[in-house]
C-alpha positions as CSV (number, residue, x, y, z in Angstrom):
1,M,11.3,36.7,-16.8
2,F,12.0,33.0,-17.0
3,C,12.4,30.0,-15.0
4,Y,15.4,28.2,-15.5
5,N,16.2,24.5,-15.4
6,I,19.9,23.8,-14.7
7,L,22.1,20.7,-14.7
8,I,25.6,20.6,-13.5
9,T,27.3,17.3,-13.8
10,G,30.9,16.1,-13.5
11,N,33.1,15.8,-10.3
12,I,31.5,18.0,-7.9
13,N,33.2,18.0,-4.4
14,I,31.5,19.5,-1.4
15,N,33.4,22.7,-1.4
16,I,31.9,23.4,-5.0
17,R,28.4,22.4,-4.0
18,N,28.6,24.7,-0.7
19,D,29.9,27.5,-2.9
20,I,27.1,27.3,-5.2
21,K,24.7,26.9,-2.3
22,N,26.1,30.0,-0.5
23,S,26.0,32.0,-3.9
24,L,22.3,31.2,-4.3
25,K,21.6,32.2,-0.5
26,E,23.3,35.5,-1.0
27,A,21.4,36.2,-4.3
28,K,18.4,38.5,-3.9
29,E,15.0,37.6,-5.0
30,I,15.7,34.4,-6.4
31,N,13.3,31.4,-5.8
32,G,13.0,27.6,-6.8
33,W,14.7,24.5,-5.5
34,G,18.0,22.8,-5.7
35,R,19.2,19.3,-5.2
36,F,22.9,18.9,-4.7
37,S,25.1,15.4,-5.0
38,N,28.7,14.7,-5.7
39,T,27.8,13.8,-9.3
40,N,25.5,16.5,-10.2
41,I,23.6,19.6,-9.2
42,M,19.9,20.2,-10.5
43,L,18.5,23.7,-10.0
44,C,14.9,25.3,-11.0
45,I,15.2,28.9,-10.3
46,E,13.6,32.2,-11.3
47,G,13.5,35.9,-10.1
48,V,14.6,39.2,-10.9
49,N,18.3,38.7,-10.4
50,V,18.5,35.2,-12.0
51,N,20.1,36.1,-15.1
52,Y,23.0,37.8,-13.2
53,F,23.3,34.6,-11.0
54,L,23.4,32.6,-14.2
55,L,26.4,34.4,-15.5
56,T,28.3,34.1,-12.1
57,L,27.3,30.4,-12.1
58,Q,28.7,29.8,-15.7
59,Q,31.9,31.3,-14.8
60,K,32.3,29.0,-11.8
61,I,31.7,26.0,-13.9
62,L,34.2,27.1,-16.6
63,E,36.7,27.0,-13.8
64,I,36.2,23.5,-12.9
65,A,37.7,21.3,-15.5
66,Q,35.6,18.2,-15.0
67,A,32.3,19.7,-14.8
68,S,29.8,21.0,-17.4
69,I,26.6,23.1,-17.4
70,S,23.3,22.7,-19.2
71,I,20.6,25.3,-19.3
72,T,17.0,25.5,-20.5
73,S,14.5,28.0,-20.0
74,V,10.8,27.7,-19.4
75,A,7.6,29.6,-18.6
76,I,7.6,31.2,-15.0
77,Q,6.7,28.7,-12.5
78,G,5.7,31.1,-9.3
79,Y,8.0,29.4,-6.6
80,Q,7.6,31.5,-3.4
81,G,10.8,30.4,-1.7
82,L,14.2,29.0,-2.0
83,Y,14.6,25.3,-1.0
84,F,17.8,22.8,-1.2
85,I,17.2,18.9,-1.4
86,D,20.1,17.0,0.0
87,G,19.2,13.3,-0.9
88,S,15.7,13.9,0.6
89,I,12.9,16.3,0.9
90,L,13.6,16.9,4.7
91,N,15.2,20.2,4.3
92,A,12.1,21.6,2.3
93,I,9.9,20.3,5.1
94,N,11.4,22.5,7.6
95,E,11.2,25.5,5.5
96,K,8.3,28.1,6.4
97,N,6.8,27.6,3.0
98,Y,7.2,24.0,2.3
99,I,3.4,23.6,1.3
100,N,4.0,26.3,-1.6
101,Y,7.0,24.4,-2.5
102,F,5.3,21.0,-2.7
103,S,2.2,22.4,-4.5
104,Q,4.2,24.0,-7.1
105,L,6.3,20.9,-7.6
106,I,3.3,18.6,-8.1
107,N,1.4,21.2,-10.4
108,T,4.5,21.4,-12.3
109,S,5.0,17.7,-12.9
110,D,1.2,17.4,-13.2
111,R,1.2,20.3,-16.2
112,N,4.2,18.7,-17.9
113,L,2.8,15.3,-18.0
114,K,-0.5,16.3,-19.5
115,L,1.2,18.3,-22.3
116,V,3.4,15.5,-23.2
117,T,0.7,13.0,-23.3
118,N,-1.9,15.2,-25.0
119,E,0.5,16.0,-27.7
120,I,1.0,12.2,-28.3
121,G,-2.8,11.7,-28.5
122,R,-3.0,14.4,-31.0
123,N,-0.4,12.9,-33.2
124,A,-1.8,9.3,-32.7
125,S,-5.2,10.3,-34.0
126,S,-3.5,11.2,-37.6
127,N,-0.7,8.7,-37.4
128,P,-2.0,5.0,-36.8
129,D,1.4,3.7,-36.8
130,L,2.4,5.3,-33.8
131,Y,0.6,2.7,-31.7
132,K,3.3,0.2,-33.1
133,D,6.0,2.3,-31.6
134,K,7.9,0.6,-28.9
135,K,8.4,4.2,-27.3
136,L,4.7,4.3,-26.9
137,H,4.6,1.2,-25.0
138,K,7.2,2.2,-22.7
139,L,4.8,5.5,-22.1
140,F,2.3,3.1,-20.9
141,Q,4.4,1.4,-18.4
142,V,5.9,4.5,-16.7
143,V,2.9,7.2,-17.0
144,P,0.0,6.8,-14.4
145,S,-3.0,6.1,-16.2
146,K,-4.6,9.4,-15.2
147,Y,-2.4,11.1,-17.8
148,I,-3.5,8.9,-20.5
149,P,-5.7,11.1,-23.0
150,E,-8.8,9.8,-24.3
151,S,-7.5,9.8,-27.8
152,L,-5.2,7.2,-26.9
153,L,-7.7,4.8,-25.3
154,I,-9.3,3.6,-28.4
155,K,-9.5,-0.3,-29.5
156,K,-6.2,-0.3,-31.1
157,A,-4.4,0.9,-27.9
158,F,-6.3,-1.5,-25.9
159,N,-4.5,-5.0,-26.9
160,S,-2.6,-7.2,-24.8
161,S,0.6,-5.3,-24.9
162,Y,-0.9,-2.1,-23.4
163,L,-3.8,-3.1,-21.1
164,P,-1.6,-4.7,-18.1
165,Y,0.5,-1.6,-17.8
166,L,-2.5,0.9,-17.1
167,P,-3.6,0.1,-13.8
168,S,-2.1,0.7,-10.5
169,F,-2.9,-1.3,-7.3
170,S,-2.2,1.5,-5.1
171,A,-4.4,3.9,-6.9
172,Q,-7.4,1.1,-7.1
173,L,-7.2,0.8,-3.3
174,T,-6.9,4.4,-2.4
175,E,-10.1,4.9,-4.5
176,Y,-11.8,1.9,-3.3
177,T,-11.3,3.4,0.1
178,I,-13.3,6.5,-0.9
179,F,-15.9,4.2,-2.6
180,R,-16.3,2.3,0.6
181,K,-16.9,5.4,2.8
182,V,-19.7,6.6,0.1
183,V,-21.3,3.1,0.9
184,N,-20.9,3.3,4.6
185,S,-22.6,6.7,4.4
186,K,-25.4,5.2,2.7
187,K,-26.0,1.8,4.3
188,G,-24.2,1.9,7.7
189,F,-21.7,-0.8,6.9
190,T,-19.5,-2.1,4.2
191,V,-18.7,-5.6,3.0
192,E,-15.1,-5.1,3.9
193,G,-16.1,-3.7,7.3
194,I,-18.1,-6.8,8.1
195,I,-15.6,-9.3,6.9
196,N,-12.6,-7.5,8.9
197,N,-14.3,-8.2,12.3
198,K,-12.2,-11.1,13.4
199,V,-15.3,-13.1,15.0
200,K,-17.5,-12.7,12.1
201,A,-14.5,-13.8,10.0
202,I,-13.8,-16.9,11.7
203,N,-17.6,-18.0,11.8
204,F,-17.7,-17.0,7.9
205,A,-14.7,-19.6,7.5
206,K,-16.1,-22.1,9.8
207,A,-19.2,-22.0,7.6
208,L,-17.0,-22.6,4.6
209,K,-15.5,-25.7,6.4
210,V,-12.2,-24.0,6.7
211,P,-10.1,-25.2,9.7
212,V,-9.9,-22.3,12.2
213,P,-8.3,-22.3,16.0
214,E,-10.8,-23.0,18.6
215,I,-11.6,-20.0,20.5
216,Y,-11.8,-20.3,24.4
217,Q,-12.9,-16.7,25.1
218,K,-14.0,-13.6,22.9
219,S,-15.2,-10.2,23.2
220,I,-14.0,-9.8,26.9
221,G,-12.7,-6.9,28.7
222,K,-9.3,-7.3,30.3
223,E,-10.6,-8.1,33.8
224,E,-12.2,-11.2,32.3
225,I,-9.1,-12.6,30.8
226,N,-8.4,-16.1,32.2
227,Y,-4.7,-16.4,32.8
228,D,-4.8,-19.9,33.9
229,L,-5.7,-21.5,30.2
230,K,-2.4,-23.0,28.8
231,N,-1.5,-23.6,25.1
232,V,-3.6,-20.5,24.0
233,V,-2.9,-17.2,22.3
234,L,-4.1,-13.8,23.9
235,K,-4.8,-11.2,21.5
236,P,-6.9,-7.8,21.1
237,M,-9.9,-8.3,18.9
238,D,-9.3,-5.3,16.8
239,G,-5.2,-5.4,16.8
240,D,-3.2,-5.8,14.0
241,S,0.7,-6.4,13.2
242,S,0.7,-8.9,16.0
243,K,0.7,-6.0,18.4
244,D,-0.2,-7.2,22.2
245,V,-0.4,-10.8,21.0
246,F,1.0,-13.4,23.4
247,I,1.6,-17.1,23.3
248,I,0.8,-18.8,26.7
249,S,2.0,-22.4,26.8
250,N,2.7,-24.9,29.7
251,D,6.3,-23.9,29.8
252,F,6.4,-20.1,28.9
253,I,5.0,-16.9,27.6
254,Q,6.2,-15.5,24.3
255,S,5.5,-12.1,23.0
256,V,4.6,-12.3,19.3
257,E,5.5,-8.7,18.8
258,K,8.7,-8.3,20.4
259,R,9.7,-12.0,19.6
260,E,11.0,-12.7,23.4
261,K,9.7,-14.6,26.4
262,I,8.5,-12.8,29.1
263,D,7.0,-13.9,32.6
264,L,3.4,-13.6,33.8
265,S,3.5,-10.3,35.5
266,T,5.1,-8.6,32.5
267,M,2.4,-9.9,30.2
268,K,-0.2,-8.5,32.6
269,S,1.3,-5.3,32.9
270,Q,1.6,-5.0,29.0
271,V,-2.1,-5.8,28.9
272,E,-3.2,-3.2,31.2
273,K,-1.1,-0.7,29.5
274,S,-2.5,-1.8,26.0
275,P,-4.8,0.8,24.2
276,Y,-7.0,-2.5,23.2
277,K,-10.3,-2.7,25.2
278,I,-11.6,-5.9,24.0
279,W,-9.7,-9.3,23.9
280,M,-10.1,-13.1,22.7
281,V,-8.2,-16.1,23.6
282,E,-7.8,-18.9,21.1
283,Q,-6.1,-22.3,20.5
284,Y,-2.2,-22.0,20.2
285,I,-0.9,-23.4,16.7
286,P,2.6,-24.2,17.0
287,G,5.3,-23.7,14.2
288,F,7.3,-25.4,11.6
289,G,10.1,-27.8,13.1
290,G,9.6,-27.1,16.7
291,E,9.4,-23.4,16.4
292,I,7.2,-21.6,18.8
293,I,5.4,-19.4,16.2
294,P,3.7,-20.8,13.1
295,Y,4.4,-19.2,9.7
296,D,1.9,-16.2,9.1
297,I,1.0,-16.6,5.5
298,K,-1.1,-13.7,3.8
299,L,-2.5,-14.1,0.4
300,F,-3.5,-11.4,-2.0
301,C,-6.9,-12.6,-3.0
302,F,-8.5,-10.9,-6.2
303,Y,-12.1,-12.4,-6.1
304,G,-11.0,-16.1,-6.8
305,A,-7.5,-15.3,-8.0
306,I,-4.6,-15.3,-5.9
307,K,-1.7,-13.3,-7.4
308,L,0.7,-12.8,-4.4
309,I,1.8,-14.7,-1.2
310,L,3.8,-13.4,1.7
311,V,5.3,-15.6,4.0
312,I,6.4,-14.0,7.5
313,D,8.6,-15.9,9.9
314,R,8.4,-14.2,13.4
315,N,10.7,-16.7,15.4
316,S,13.8,-15.0,14.7
317,S,15.2,-11.6,16.4
318,K,14.4,-9.9,13.2
319,L,11.3,-10.6,11.1
320,R,12.0,-12.6,8.1
321,H,9.8,-12.2,4.6
322,E,9.3,-14.2,1.4
323,W,7.2,-13.2,-1.3
324,L,5.8,-15.7,-3.8
325,D,3.6,-15.9,-6.8
326,E,0.7,-18.2,-7.4
327,N,3.0,-21.0,-8.5
328,F,5.1,-20.5,-5.3
329,K,8.0,-19.0,-7.2
330,R,9.9,-16.1,-5.5
331,V,8.9,-12.6,-6.6
332,N,10.9,-9.3,-6.2
333,T,8.2,-6.8,-5.1
334,G,10.5,-4.0,-3.9
335,R,9.5,-4.6,-0.1
336,F,11.3,-6.2,2.6
337,N,14.6,-6.6,0.6
338,D,16.6,-6.5,3.7
339,S,14.9,-9.5,5.4
340,L,14.4,-12.0,2.8
341,F,14.8,-15.8,3.7
342,V,13.9,-19.1,1.8
343,S,10.8,-20.4,3.5
344,N,10.3,-23.6,1.3
345,F,6.6,-22.9,1.7
346,N,4.5,-24.8,-1.1
347,N,0.9,-25.9,0.0
348,P,-1.4,-26.0,-2.9
349,A,-4.3,-26.5,-0.4
350,I,-4.1,-23.1,0.9
351,M,-4.6,-21.7,-2.6
352,N,-7.8,-23.5,-3.0
353,I,-9.0,-22.4,0.7
354,G,-8.2,-18.7,-0.2
355,K,-9.9,-19.0,-3.5
356,S,-13.1,-20.4,-1.9
357,L,-13.1,-17.8,0.8
358,S,-12.5,-14.6,-1.7
359,L,-15.1,-16.0,-4.2
360,N,-17.8,-15.7,-1.0
361,V,-17.3,-12.2,-0.4
362,P,-18.5,-9.5,-2.7
363,T,-15.5,-7.5,-2.9
364,P,-12.7,-7.3,-5.5
365,F,-9.9,-7.8,-3.3
366,L,-9.0,-9.1,0.3
367,R,-5.8,-10.0,2.0
368,I,-6.6,-13.5,3.9
369,D,-4.0,-14.6,6.6
370,F,-3.4,-18.0,7.4
371,L,-1.3,-19.8,10.2
372,A,0.9,-22.5,8.9
373,S,1.8,-25.3,11.1
374,E,3.9,-28.5,10.3
375,N,1.2,-30.4,8.9
376,E,-2.0,-27.9,9.1
377,I,-3.4,-24.6,7.7
378,Y,-5.5,-22.6,9.8
379,F,-7.6,-19.5,9.0
380,G,-6.4,-16.3,10.8
381,E,-8.3,-13.0,9.7
382,I,-9.3,-11.0,6.8
383,T,-7.8,-7.5,6.0
384,P,-9.5,-5.6,3.1
385,R,-6.6,-3.1,3.0
386,P,-3.1,-3.8,4.0
387,G,-0.6,-1.5,5.3
388,H,1.9,0.1,3.0
389,F,0.2,-1.2,-0.1
390,D,1.8,1.8,-1.9
391,E,5.2,0.6,-1.7
392,F,5.3,-2.2,-4.1
393,N,7.7,-1.6,-7.1
394,R,6.3,-0.3,-10.6
395,D,5.9,-4.0,-12.1
396,V,4.0,-5.7,-9.1
397,D,1.8,-2.6,-8.4
398,T,0.6,-2.6,-12.1
399,Q,0.1,-6.4,-12.2
400,L,-1.8,-6.3,-9.0
401,G,-3.8,-3.2,-10.2
402,Y,-4.8,-5.2,-13.5
403,S,-5.8,-8.1,-11.3
404,F,-7.8,-5.8,-8.9
405,I,-9.9,-4.5,-12.2
406,A,-10.1,-8.1,-13.5
407,A,-11.8,-9.2,-10.2
408,R,-14.2,-6.3,-10.3
409,A,-15.4,-7.4,-13.8
410,R,-15.8,-11.1,-12.6
411,L,-17.8,-9.9,-9.7
412,M,-19.8,-7.6,-11.6
413,T,-20.6,-10.3,-14.0
414,D,-21.7,-12.6,-11.1
415,L,-23.7,-10.1,-9.3
416,L,-25.6,-9.5,-12.7
417,G,-25.8,-13.3,-13.0
418,G,-27.7,-13.5,-9.4
419,K,-25.4,-14.8,-7.3
420,K,-26.3,-14.8,-3.9
421,F,-23.4,-14.8,-1.5
422,E,-25.6,-16.6,0.9
423,E,-22.8,-17.3,3.8
424,F,-21.7,-13.8,3.8
425,N,-25.3,-12.6,3.8
426,K,-25.7,-14.2,7.0
427,L,-23.0,-11.9,8.5
428,L,-25.2,-8.6,7.4
429,P,-26.8,-6.5,10.2
430,V,-30.2,-7.7,10.8
431,K,-33.0,-5.2,9.5
432,R,-35.1,-4.3,12.2
433,T,-38.8,-3.2,11.2
434,P,-40.3,-0.5,13.2
435,A,-42.9,-1.6,16.0
436,K,-46.5,-1.0,14.8
437,S,-48.2,1.5,16.8
438,K,-51.4,0.0,18.4
439,A,-54.6,1.7,17.4
440,I,-56.6,2.8,20.3
441,A,-60.3,1.7,19.8
442,K,-62.9,3.9,20.3
443,T,-66.0,2.8,21.7
444,K,-69.1,4.7,20.9
């Protein structure tokens, strides 16, 4: 018994698609999956009656003048259900055996990629000219590095045309998250966990002479908040994405998260309902050109190298974004394409500040956030693992992945050279020496 990969192309209207779906549903003991669109149908099916179904299907396609069918057979796959994917995987998720479906789909892709790359590796060992083939260059660009066989990782392969394509930022951050958990289990803390603390990060920035908003209250409970303060920002100590952040000026109160003005009673009610327990009150920094909220500038810092800048404008009813490279040139990252704007942000001073901060923390990557007013840059916070880091397009993901690895190499070189990270070390937990037990003197 074989598993068949079937591709039907052409003008396939909804009646044809439904007819084939119904035929599959009515067929007994056929498993696999199918994806249907108005230009093609993809099927991967197997089962006792699959050959009879194929004969019926071929007859249907012969009756359609503007459609063609291609059928290839592979080894049995072991599917345990029949799933239809209509532009997404939601239908499969709703099926009883969706875990089996996904497991099989991943295993099949995993096995096929390994077969292809291992075969290339075997040929490369006996054919050195293969490294000059542009198709091999493309392989390095699209195949995850876990599938690159050892035989390809030789000196000839690791030249400037290959190396930038191997790493993945998403993979590096995911693996480093596991690394951090192991460190935490051994030491009880991590570098990233310490610098992620808002107050510690602010003290760290101040020690390096970086401008920071003045803090009026910190580490306070809801009942301790002084609502009489003006021209301040009230926010949770461990919040993110501007959740439950409020600007309190002399004339108005602004919800940064909802980008709307509210009254005092509404703000107090939202604070009471907030899941955050510990709060802080800091100086309010006005925005550009009379706007209420300053630009939120996020630097993607790789131990002294800044490779990506995100500018966020929170003043409109809808968030607006701009991605820039280290030269303040616009970059297509694949994210926020429906909310891009021209910020005209260009401040070389912020690059020097970001580099200085990241070089003083012993970790390969940090996202360092700033508030940008008309004439000033103020430190905001440090995030070791930004959200949605897996959503960059392939080009940006690989470029940032290489930056991550290069940062690890520079950091290791500095550590081996004896670099002390003195300002960061001041943030480390104080080691407590156990009290010595007093010996009881015995008198004779």
